[in-house]
N, C-alpha and C positions, 0 to 999 in steps of 0.2 A: 523466607523473608520477602516482604512486599516492597516494591519500589516503583516509583512512577517517573515520568519524564522529568529530568532535571533534578532529582533528589537522590541523595546517597542512601544506601541501605542502612537501616537503623539497627542498633544493637538491642537485645532484649530489654536491657535496663531503660534505654531511652524510649522504647515503645510505650512504656507506661507513663511517660512524662506528659505534662500538660501541653507542651509545645507540639508534640507528635499528634496528640488527640485533636488539638485545635487545627492543625494543618489538614488532617483528614476530614474534619467536619467542614472546613472551608472548601476542600475539594469535593466533598459530598454535595454541598450546596451548588457548586459550579456544574456538577455532573447532571443535574436535573435538566438544564438547558441543552446539553450536548447529547447525552446518552438516552434519556428517558422520554423525549418528546414523542417518538413513534409509539412506544409501548403504552404510554399513558392516554393516547387518543383512540386506542382500540375500542373502548365502550361506545364510540359513535356508531359503529357498524357491526359489532359482533352478533347481537341478537337478531337484527334484521337479516343478516347473511345466514345465520343458523336456521331460522324459521322461514327460509325461502323454499319454494318447491313443495314437494309432497308432505313435508313435515307439518305444514299448515293444517293437514287433515287430522292431526293428533293434538289439536289445541285444547289441552286440559291443564288444570293446575298441577297435576302430578308430573306431566311432561315438562312443564316450565321449571318445576323444582329439579327434575333430573338434568335439564340443560344447564342450570346454574351449578349443580354438583359437578358436572363434567368440566365446566369452565374453572371451578375452584381447584379441582385436582390437577387439571392441566397446568394452571399457574403454579401449583405447589411442586409438582414433579419436575417440570422442565426448567423454568427460570430459577426457582428457589433451590431445589435439590441439585440439579445437574450443573447449572451455570454458576450460581453463587457459591456453592460449597465445594464443587469439584473443578470445573473448567477454569475458573478464575485463578486457580493455583498454577496453571500450566503456562505462565507468561514467559516471554523470551526477552530477558533484560528489561522487564517492565512493559513490553509490548504484547498485544493480544491480537487475535484474529486468525483466520485460516492460514495466512502466510507465516505467522509466528510459529504455529504448530509444525508446519512443513519445514521451516528453518531449523527448529529444534531437532527434528527427525534427521535432516540432512547432516547435521553436525555430530549426532550421536550414533548414526549409522551411515554407511557410505551410499546414500540414496540420491545425492545431488546429480542433476544432469547439466549443471552450469559448466560451460567450457572454461579453460585456462585457470583451474583451481590449483593451488600450490600448497605444499606442506607448511610454508611460512604463514599462510592464512590461519592455520590452527593455533598460532602463537598470539593471535589477537585476544585482548583481555575479554572482549564480549563473547568470543568463541567458546570459552570454557565455562560459560554460565550454565548452571545446572545444580541439582541437589546433591550430586555425589562426585567426588574427585578420585575415589579409588577405582582401580581397574578391576572389572569383573569379567568372567568368561562370557563371550558373546552367546546369545541364545540361538538355538537352531533356526528360529523364525528369522532372526536378523541375518544370519549367514545365507539363508535361502533367498531373501529379498536382495541382498547385496550381490549375489551371484547372477541374478537374472535381470538383464537390462530391460526386458519387456515389462516386468513387474514395476520397475522404477518409473518407466514411462507411463504405465497405468496410474501409478500414484500421482504423478504430475498432472495427468489428465483429470483425475478426481479433484485435485486442488483447483485447477483452472475452471472446471465445471462449477465448483462451489463459488469461485470468483465471478463467473459469468452470471450466476444466479443473484449475487449481491448487486451486480450492475443492473439486473432485472428489477431488483428491489428499488434501485435509484430511479427507475422509470415509473414503477407502479405505486410507490408510497405517496409521492405528491398527488397523483391522480385520485387515489381512493381517499386520502386524508382531506384534501381540499373539497372534493365533490361531496363527501359525507358532511363536512362542516356547513357548507352552504345549503345543503338539503333541508336544514332547519327552517329555511324561509318558506317551505311548503306548508308548514303547520301554522303560519301566522295569518293575520287577517288579509294580508296582501295576496295570498294564494298565487304566487308567481308561477309562470309556466316553466316547463322543463327547459325550453330554449333559452329563457332569460337566466335561469340558474346555471345553465351550461356556459353562457357568455360570461357571467360573473366569475365562475370557476376558472375559465380560460384566462381572463384578465389577471386574476391573482397568480396563476401559474407563470404567465409571461413575466410579470413583475418579479416573482421569486427567482427565476433563472436569470433575469436581466441584472439583478443585484448581486449575483454570485461573485463578480469580479472585485467587489468591495472586500470580500473576505468575511468569514464568520466573526472575527474579533471585533469588527466595527459595531455589531449589534449584540454581541455575546452577553453584555451586561444586562440586556433586557430579557434574554432567553430564560434564565433560571427563574426570575420572578413570575414570568408568564406561566411556566409549567407548574410552579408551586401554587399559584392562585387557581389554576385549572384543577390541580389535584384536590385542593381544599374544597373547591366548588363541587366536584363530583362526589367527594366523600360526604359532604353535608347533604347533597340531594339524595344520595343513596341511603343515608341514615334516616332522612325525613320519610322516604318512600317505605322503608322497612316498618317504621312506627305507624305511618298513616295507613298503609294498605294491607300488610300481611306479616306480622312479626314472626309467625311460625316458619318463615323461610329459613331461619337459622338452623332448623333441623336438617336442611338439605346439604349441610356440610358432610353428612354421613355418606360414605361411598355406596351404601345400600341403595341410594336414589339413582346412582349411575346404572346399577344392574337393572333396577326397575324400569328406567328410561329405555335401555336397550332391549329389554324383554317386550315392552309395550310397543315400541316403534319399529323394531326389527331392522330391515334394510334401510328404511327411510332415516332411522336414527343414526345408522352407520354413515350414510351419505352426509348427514348434517355435521359430522366431525370436520368437514372441510370449512364450515363456518366457525365452529368452536376454536379451531387452531388460530384464527385471526386474533384471539385474545392474547397470544404470545408473540405476535409479529413485533419485531423490534428488539427481541431478546438478545439476538446475536450482537447488537450494538454494545451491550454491556461488556462483552469480551473484545470486540473489534476496537473500541475506543479506549481500551485500558491504558494505552501509552500516555494519555494526557492526565491520568488520575492515578490512584493506587487501588489495589484490589480491596483494601479495607474501606476506602471511601465509597466505592461502588456498592459494596456489601451493606454498609450502614444505610445508604440512601434507599436501597431496595427493601431491606428487611423492615426498617422502621417507618418508612413513608410510602413508597410505591406499592408494596404488596398489600398493606392494610387498606389503603385508599381504593385500589382496584377491586379488592374482594368486597368491600362494603358497597361500592358502586354497582357491581354486577349483582350483588344480593338485592339491593334496592330496586334495580331495574326488573329483576325477576319477581319481586314482591308486587310491583306495579302491574306487570304483565299478567300475573296469576289472577288478578281481579279485572283486567281489561284485555281480554283475549283477542280483541279485534284490532289492536293497535300495534301490531308487530312491525309494519314497514318503516315507521319512524319512531321506534320505541324510545330512543334516548330523548329526543326533543319533546315527545308527548309526556314523558315522565317528569319534566321540569315544571315546578310550580309557576303559574303564570306571572307573578310579580317579578321574578328574577330571570325570565326567559331571555330578554335582550342582553343583559350583561353576560349571561352564560354563553349565548350565541357568539358574541364578540370574542370572548376569551377562547371559545372552542376553535374559531377560525384562526386566531393567532397561534394557538397550541398546534394546530394542524400544520401551519407554516413552519413552526419551529421543528416539529418532527420530520417534516420533509427536508428541511435544511440539513439536519444531522445526517440523513441517509445520502443526500447528494454529496456532502463533504466526504463521507466514507467511500463513495463510488470513485471520487477523484483519487483517494489514497490507494484503493485497490488497483486502479489502472496504472498508477505510478509503480506499484509493487510488481505488477505483471511485466512492466517494461524492464524492471531490474532483473527479472528472471530470464530476460531475453524472449518474452512471449507476447510483446505488444509493440507495435510500431512507435517510433520516436514522436512524442507530442510535446507541445509547449507547456512547461510546468512553471506556474507563477507562485512565488512564496508570498502569501498575503499578509503575514503578521511578523513583525520584528520581535514580538514577545513570546508567541506560542509557536514552538517549532513543530513543523508537520502540517500546519494549516496551509493548504495549497489550492490552487484553482487551475483547471485545464480548459482553456476556451473551446477547443474542438469538441471535447467530450460534453461540455456544458450545453452547447447548442444541439448536439445529437440527442442528448437526454430530453431537452425541451421539445424538440420536434416529435420524438417518440411518445412523450407524456401527453402532449396535446392530441396526437393521433389517437391514442388509447381513450382519452377522456371524451373526445368527440365521437369516436367510433362506437364505444360501448354505451356511454351516457347512463350507466347503471352500476351502482356500487357492488351489487351482488356478483355480476360478471367479472368486474375488476377484482373483487375479493377472491374469486375462484383462482384467478391467475396469481394474485399476491400470496395466497396461502401456499400454493404449490412451490413458489420460489423460496419462501421463508423456510418451509419444512425441509426442502432439499438441502439448504445450507446447514440446518441443524443436523440432518442425517450425516452429512459430510464431516461436520465437527465431531460427532460421536465416534466415527470411524478413526479419524486422526487422533482423537484423544485416547482411544484404546491403544494405539501404537505408541503414543507418548508414555503411557503407563508402563509399557513393557521396555521400550528402548531408552527412554530418558530417565524416568523414575526408577528404572531397573527393578520393577516388581514382577512377580510371577504372572504367567499367562492365566493362571487360575484366578487371579484378582481382576485382570482385564476382561476376562470372558463374561463374568456376571454383569459388569458395567455395560458392555456392548450389547449383550443379550437383552437385559432389562430395558435400556433406553431405546434400542432399535425396535423392540416389540411395541413400546408405547408409540414411538414416532412412525412406525410402519402402519399402524392403524390410521393415523391422520394422513399419512402420505398416500395410502391406498384410496382414501376417500377423496383426496385432492386430485389424484390421477384420473379417477372416474369422471371428474368434471372437466377434463381436457377439452371436450367439444364445446362446453359452455364457458369459454374464456381461459381455461387452463392451458390452452395451447400457446398463449402469448409468451410466458417466460421460456417455454421450450424453444420457440422460434428465435427469440432474442438471444438465448444462450447458444443455440446452434450457430447463429450468425457470428457472434463474438468468438466462439470456439474455433470456427473456420478461420477467422482473421488471425487468432492467436497461433493456431497450428501452422498456417501458411508462413507466418513471420518466423516462428521458432524453427521450422523445417529449413527454410531458406537461409536463415542466419547460421544454423549449425552446418549446413552444406558449405557455405562460404568459409566458415572458420576451419572446417576440415580440409578444404582446398589449400588455405594458407598453411595449415599445419604440415601437409604432405609436400608442399612446394617451397619449403624454407631454403634460404640461400646457404650453401655449404660454407662452414667456417674455414675449412681447409682452403677453399677458393679465395676467401677474403684474406687469410694469412699469406697466401701465395702472392697476392697483389702488393703486399708491403704496407707500411703505415700511410703512404700517400694514396693507397687504393688505385694506383695507376692513373690518377687524375690530379689536377691542381686543387689543393685544399686552400680555400680563401677564408679570410676572417669572418666569423659569425657562428651562430649556433643553429643547427637544423634539428627541429623536433619532428621526428617521423612517427606518426600515429599508426598503431596497429593493434589488432585484438590479441595478438600473440603475447603470452607472458614469458616465453622462452624462444630462442632462435631469432633469426633475422628474416623479416618478411620478404616475399618474392618481389615486391614492388621496389625494394632497394636495388636489386640488380638492374632494373630499368634505368635508374639514375646513373649508376656506375658505368653502364655500357653506352648510354646515350648522351650524357652531359659531359662537357669538357672540364667542369670545375664543380666542387662541392664544398660544403661548410667544413671548417677546421674541427669543430666540436659537433658530434652527432649524438643525439639522445633518442633512443627508441622508447616511445611513451605508450603504455597500455593502460587505459582507463577501464576498470572492471568492477563487477559486483561480487560481493561475498555474502554467504548465507548468515549474516547477522543484521540486526536492525540498524545499528549505527556503528561507524568506525570513528574513533576519536581522532582529532587533528594530529595528535602526537604519533599515531600509528598509521596515518594515511599513506605516507610515501615509503616505497620499498626501492632501494637504489642498488645497482650492481654494475659490473663492467662487462662489456661484450667481447672485446679483444684486449690484447696486452696494452700497457700504459701508452706507448707511443701513438697508438691509433686514435686516442681521444674519443672513444666510442663507449657510451654508457647506456644503461637501461633504467627506466623509471616506471614503476608500476604504481598507479594511483587507485586506491581501493575505496569503494563506497558500499555502505550497507543498503538493504532493500528499502529503507525508509529515509535514507540520506537524500538531501537535495543538493545538486551540483550548482552552487551559486557562483556567479561571475563577480568576484571581488577585485578583479584586476591585478591580483598579486601572485598569480600562478608562476609566472616566469621567475620572479625574485625568490619565491619559495623553492623552486626547482634548483636554482643556482646554489642557494645556501645548502640544500640537501646534498647536492653532488659534491660541493666543497667539503662538507663534513665527512662524506663517505671517503673522499681522497685522503683526508687526514687519518680517519679511523683505520683505513687499510694499511697506512704506513706505520701506525702505532701498535697495531695488533698483528704480530708475525703469523699467528695461527690462522688469521683471516685469509691470508694469501701467502702460501709458502714460498713462491718465487714469482718473479715478474711474468714469466712466460706461462705459468700455470693458470693465471686468471684470464682465461679465454672467454668463457661464458659461465662464470662460476657463481659463488655465493652472493645472495642478495642480503642487504642489511636494512633494518628498519631504522630510520633516522628520526629521532625524537626532536621536535622543534624546541623543547625545553633545554636540551643539552647544547643546541647549536650556539646560543648566545654566549655560553660560558667557555666553550672549547675552541671556537673557531678563530683562526688567525686572520679573519676578515675584519675590516673596519667598514661598517655599513653606515652610509650617511646620505644626506641630500634627498629625502623623500619629497619628490616634486611631481607635478603632472608632466606628461610627456611634452606638451606644447610649450612649457616654460623652462625646460631644462637646457641650459646652455653650458653647464659645467662639464658635460661628458663629451669627450672628443671622439666622434664616431667617423667611421670610414664611409658612411652612407652618402650617396650623392645628394646634391641640393634638390634635384627633381623629386627624389623619393621623400625627402623631408617635407617638401611643399605638398606632395600628394597626401602624406600621412596627416599633416596639419589640416588640410582641407577636409579629409575624411573625419577627423575628430571634431572639427567645427560643426559638421553636419550631424554627427552622432556623439554629443557630449557625454551621454551615459556610458559610452564604451571606452572612455579615456583610460589608459593604462598608467598605473603609478610607476615612476621610474626611480630606481634606487642606484646609487653610485657605490660600487664596491672598490675597496683598496686593500692591499695586503699589508699586514702589520710588519714593522721592521724587525721583528724578533729574529735573532741569529740562530735560534735553536731549530728552525724549520729545515727539514731535509731538502737539499738542493733540487732533487727530482720533484718533490712535492711542491716546492715553491714555483718551479717552472710550469708544472701542470696547473696550479692555481692561477698563475699569471695568464696562461693561455685561456683559461676559463673566463677570467675578468675581461681580457681583451676581446674575446669572442662575444661576450654579452654586450660590450659597448659597441661592437660593430653591428649588432642587430640580431634579432631572433626571427627565423622563418618557420612556419608551421607547414608540414608536408603531409598530405593525405592522399590516399588512393581514391580516385573517382571510379568506382567499380561498376561494371555491368555484369549481372549474373545471368547466365543462360544454361539451359539444360543441354547435355550432350546429345548429339544426333541419334545415338543408339538408345536414348532414354525412352521409357514408356510414355504413352499419350497422357496418362494421369500426371506423371512427373513434369512433363512439358507444360501441362495446364497449370500446375501449382507454381512452378518456377517462372516460366516465360510470361504468364498472364497475371496470376495472383500475386506472387512475390514482387514482380516487376512493377505492378500497379501500386502496391503498398509503398515501395521504395520511392517511387516518383511523387507520391502524394503525401508523404510524411515529412517531418523536418529533416533537413540534411544533417549529417554527422557533425559538420563543422559548426553549425548553429547550435546543436544540442550540447557540444563541448565548449561553447563560448569562445570559439577561436576568432580573433580579429580578422575580418575579411581582407584588410589591406596587407596582412602578413601571410596570407594563405597561398600555398602552391598545391594544386591538385594534379594528379597524374592519372590518366585514363588507363584502365586495365580490365580485361574481360576474363571472367571466371566461368569456365565450363565445368559444371558440377554434375 
């Protein structure tokens, strides 16, 4: 069953209904502007890149026919056969892309390297997404991978390498698309110089990146018409050229011409595959952008519009070139009839910008997903659309992409050189997808290895031919994506390694619960009114930082909540399943645990209501625990026991709370707080300076129902009074250092690399939207 973002899965009966078809046709229309901008602008540079270098010595009609035949079969085998008919079926709750495949694999086989995963995560509704619910015997391959941690690390590195190549696409696509589109000015009467063309391209690129903060949705309504007009233009021009120049080009659809092409051109023909593969750049976007559409809508758009238009355009360009063998460098613009040149030039430039926009947006999404895996430093994520979930903007990445794109455009000034780099990046991503897809066939679809083997052998054979041709061109520009990927891989590895070492330190230095129980409910210090939210990456146990408080502070909050914000291997976690609540020590201690779960595509937005949601969830947990004896057999047994998912839907109906007085903090006079006047004035001044950070204040009251257990009533009253007294956010300000006995390489990675990244990325309190006025940070050194 196909499903897209924001739509429920349809039944077979409803799939045939008019509403279902209308919805998919509308989504297919919208997909032109988001998914197909890059793929549809490939005719601008494919033939000029293919016939660069030594292949120009084979300029004959037969070779041109063979080149078209290669392009036709490339478009047929990879985008049509592999992606449209096979890969689009491997969605993860409607999401696509490299991380969706990895997420599916992590859930159906124990391949995840994410820390703090729990059995409770497997109860998430999105976790069980898949074609089969019945249990089957695990395959030997699955057991082999699960047993060897090194292989799981290799799998993660493969996924990250694919992600780095997508980031490389985000740098190269704007450069080649815009430079190719403005190159049309070379064939006009103006005969502009290369320097002038370069200046125009750079101005367009700066404008493109400068407008990213507005978000795609601001101009999205223009995107689809631009691409559709572009597709109709290239289809019409292609048809005109076929009829005008050489109708016999239709015969080149036969694969016989591919064999003749390779036989005649030999090694030069094989090297030209690096140019031919540019015809399928942007194909990965069909899968990566699946979350905003449905598989059916993307299939409809490709099969009935994109594929025919591209085939006819490439056929028409080949027909033109077969009779004009000296016009390869600017073959696309030379093949345009003179009366329509300027309209086509303008629409080509706009289509190039649209194609670039889609890839830049996809790059932001990839970086966000890498961060969710614990493999990228914390960056600022801005949600740019209220209506389209997942449209994000990352300022730091945007400006890095702009600098790199301008550097490549100015440095190479040649679409052929950039094409060599671009082709290698795209084919590497496709090669990675084929590998992950083969694992999905075995582990997720639970098919035989005998079915996955032909899939991977056939497509790897085809892709290996193109990849080998692209690798040969590493000295002629192909080194760019490798250098970019190496740089981003080093950043990802250093961050992942340092984060895991820090987490393992916390894990092995947890505070002993026996020690806490020995201190008694007062913890040996004065417990003052208020709630202390202690943030930690640990999903179980008490972090070492807590012992610093108990031993060094004379007083602590009466209610303590250990908060763990973590990622789980699903795209989205519904708000009803986000909070997992439990108790850390027996009831008199008033110590709780809250685990807040996010999917790899979820965006942690600051809605100012986290504190209130947390209180409601803890209150519901307290009542649930009292009402369900099997949940906690005795008061003393609930030391660090079961966690419960608290559904926000059930809270309103079951809770003995009366929730009232939704007011802004600055105007709430009805709540009697023990905070000092000085603190109130400080908070008021802070909120006046930062109006966007105002917290909504909710007043809680206990209902007068006599049926409430006295112990539960007492605990709920303590919770309400603590909330009214104020909430403090407590975090560790950690310094991570390598042990003295560590190797020089480890010291280099931890003391220099990881330390540099931590100092220059966003602080954890900012990333978690913690109000600065309520934050307490405690310094702690981690020797890892």
